[in-house]
C-alpha positions as CSV (number, residue, x, y, z in Angstrom):
1,M,280.7,144.7,222.4
2,A,277.8,146.4,220.6
3,T,278.2,147.2,216.9
4,L,277.3,150.5,215.3
5,Q,274.1,148.8,213.9
6,D,273.2,147.6,217.4
7,D,273.7,151.1,218.7
8,L,271.7,152.7,215.9
9,A,268.8,150.2,216.4
10,R,268.7,151.2,220.1
11,I,269.3,155.0,219.7
12,L,266.8,155.4,216.8
13,T,263.9,153.8,218.5
14,P,261.1,156.2,219.5
15,N,261.5,155.4,223.2
16,Y,265.2,156.3,223.3
17,L,264.3,159.8,224.5
18,A,261.4,158.8,226.7
19,D,261.5,160.6,230.0
20,V,264.5,162.7,229.0
21,G,263.3,165.2,231.6
22,G,263.8,162.7,234.4
23,L,267.3,161.7,233.5
24,S,270.4,162.9,235.3
25,L,272.7,165.4,233.6
26,D,275.4,162.7,233.4
27,D,272.9,160.4,231.6
28,I,271.9,163.1,229.2
29,R,275.6,163.9,228.4
30,R,276.4,160.2,227.9
31,M,273.4,159.8,225.5
32,R,274.4,162.9,223.6
33,F,278.0,161.7,223.3
34,E,276.9,158.2,222.0
35,C,274.6,159.9,219.5
36,Q,277.5,162.1,218.4
37,E,279.8,159.1,218.0
38,A,277.2,157.3,215.9
39,E,276.6,160.4,213.8
40,T,280.4,160.8,213.2
41,A,280.6,157.1,212.0
42,L,277.6,157.6,209.7
43,S,278.9,160.9,208.4
44,Y,282.2,159.2,207.5
45,L,280.3,156.4,205.8
46,R,278.1,158.9,203.9
47,R,281.2,160.7,202.6
48,L,282.7,157.4,201.4
49,V,279.4,156.4,199.7
50,Q,279.1,159.8,198.0
51,G,282.7,159.6,196.8
52,R,282.2,156.2,195.2
53,L,278.9,157.2,193.8
54,D,280.5,160.3,192.2
55,I,283.2,158.1,190.7
56,V,280.7,155.7,189.2
57,L,278.5,158.4,187.9
58,A,281.5,160.2,186.3
59,Y,282.4,156.9,184.6
60,V,278.9,156.3,183.4
61,N,278.6,159.9,182.1
62,S,282.1,160.0,180.6
63,A,282.3,160.5,176.8
64,G,281.9,157.5,174.6
65,D,279.6,154.5,174.4
66,A,279.8,151.7,176.9
67,E,282.8,150.1,175.1
68,G,284.6,153.4,174.5
69,R,284.6,154.7,178.0
70,D,288.1,155.5,179.4
71,L,288.5,154.7,183.1
72,S,291.9,156.5,183.0
73,S,290.2,159.8,182.2
74,V,288.0,159.4,185.3
75,V,291.1,158.6,187.4
76,D,292.7,161.8,186.0
77,A,289.7,163.8,187.0
78,L,289.3,162.3,190.5
79,P,290.3,165.6,192.3
80,E,287.6,167.5,190.5
81,I,285.0,164.7,190.8
82,L,285.5,164.3,194.5
83,A,285.7,168.0,195.2
84,G,282.6,168.8,193.0
85,G,280.2,166.5,194.7
86,G,278.8,165.1,191.5
87,G,276.3,167.9,191.2
88,R,274.6,166.9,194.4
89,T,273.0,169.7,196.4
90,I,273.7,169.4,200.1
91,G,270.5,170.0,202.1
92,G,270.4,171.7,205.4
93,P,273.0,173.3,207.6
94,G,276.3,171.5,208.0
95,R,277.4,170.1,211.3
96,N,280.8,170.1,212.9
97,P,280.8,166.9,214.9
98,V,282.8,166.7,218.1
99,L,284.8,163.9,216.4
100,H,286.0,164.3,212.9
101,S,286.6,160.6,212.1
102,P,285.0,157.5,213.6
103,N,286.7,155.4,216.2
104,T,289.3,153.4,214.4
105,E,288.0,150.2,215.9
106,S,284.7,150.7,214.1
107,L,286.0,151.6,210.6
108,D,285.7,148.0,209.3
109,E,282.2,147.7,210.5
110,V,281.2,151.2,209.2
111,T,282.5,150.4,205.7
112,Q,281.5,146.7,205.5
113,E,278.2,147.3,203.8
114,L,279.6,149.8,201.3
115,D,282.5,147.4,200.5
116,A,279.9,144.7,199.8
117,I,278.4,147.0,197.2
118,L,281.6,148.4,195.7
119,G,284.9,148.0,197.5
120,A,287.6,150.6,196.9
121,D,289.7,147.8,195.3
122,N,286.8,147.2,192.8
123,L,286.6,150.7,191.4
124,S,289.1,149.7,188.7
125,G,286.7,147.0,187.5
126,L,284.0,149.5,186.4
127,A,285.0,148.9,182.8
128,N,284.1,145.2,183.2
129,L,280.5,146.1,184.0
130,D,277.7,146.4,181.5
131,Q,275.1,149.2,181.4
132,T,272.6,147.2,183.5
133,E,275.2,146.4,186.2
134,L,276.4,150.0,186.3
135,A,272.8,151.2,186.7
136,E,272.2,148.6,189.5
137,L,275.4,149.8,191.2
138,V,274.3,153.4,191.1
139,E,270.9,152.4,192.5
140,Q,272.5,150.4,195.4
141,L,274.8,153.3,196.3
142,R,272.0,155.8,196.2
143,E,269.9,153.6,198.4
144,L,272.7,153.2,200.9
145,E,273.3,157.0,200.9
146,N,269.6,157.7,201.4
147,R,269.4,155.2,204.3
148,V,272.5,156.6,206.0
149,S,271.2,160.2,205.5
150,T,267.9,159.3,207.1
151,E,269.7,157.7,210.1
152,R,271.9,160.8,210.4
153,R,268.8,163.0,210.5
154,G,267.4,160.9,213.3
155,L,270.6,161.2,215.2
156,H,270.6,165.0,214.7
157,E,267.1,165.2,216.1
158,R,268.2,163.3,219.2
159,I,271.4,165.3,219.7
160,D,269.3,168.5,219.4
161,T,266.7,167.3,221.9
162,L,269.4,166.3,224.4
163,Q,271.3,169.5,223.9
164,A,268.1,171.5,224.4
165,E,267.4,169.6,227.6
166,L,270.9,170.5,228.9
167,V,270.4,174.2,228.0
168,A,267.0,174.3,229.6
169,R,268.5,172.9,232.8
170,H,271.2,175.4,232.8
171,K,268.8,178.2,232.2
172,S,266.4,177.1,234.9
173,G,269.3,176.7,237.5
174,Q,268.8,172.9,237.7
175,A,272.4,172.6,236.4
176,S,275.3,175.0,236.8
177,V,278.6,175.6,235.2
178,D,280.1,174.9,238.7
179,G,278.8,171.4,238.4
180,L,280.8,170.9,235.3
181,L,284.0,172.0,237.0
182,S,283.8,169.9,240.1
């Protein structure tokens, strides 16, 4: 069984959309669906990364010096921290994926890299990290978020290209609504 990383490696290659005009409607729909599934998994991962990054940044920026920080005040503020997005600006239009959560079989795979950086169970250990370790943690989370965002943009481009091909075929008469119903 292919992993998400295997699928991304294949889907994000430049030749994935080669000869899209020569593909069957079923192939285009299948490709669009697999891109949407991968995008949903990455979107889920990105939300998890952002949440953990927001928590770490809230802890780092909390009042007091390194020894005087109070993790309990960060825990108390979690609803505001997670709802506020840590001051991040969200670029571009939002998407409403077909699926709202990834396939449950792929959840462990999707979160494995994030958990290696900072598992959900390790959030309570932030107080045990020094300034250098916290800065490294923030950097690792930002790098992962940037990579996931870049991969998502690549998937969005492919989804848009495949959707445009489907629309063009319907407009030109090469495909019909009747074909969808039979």
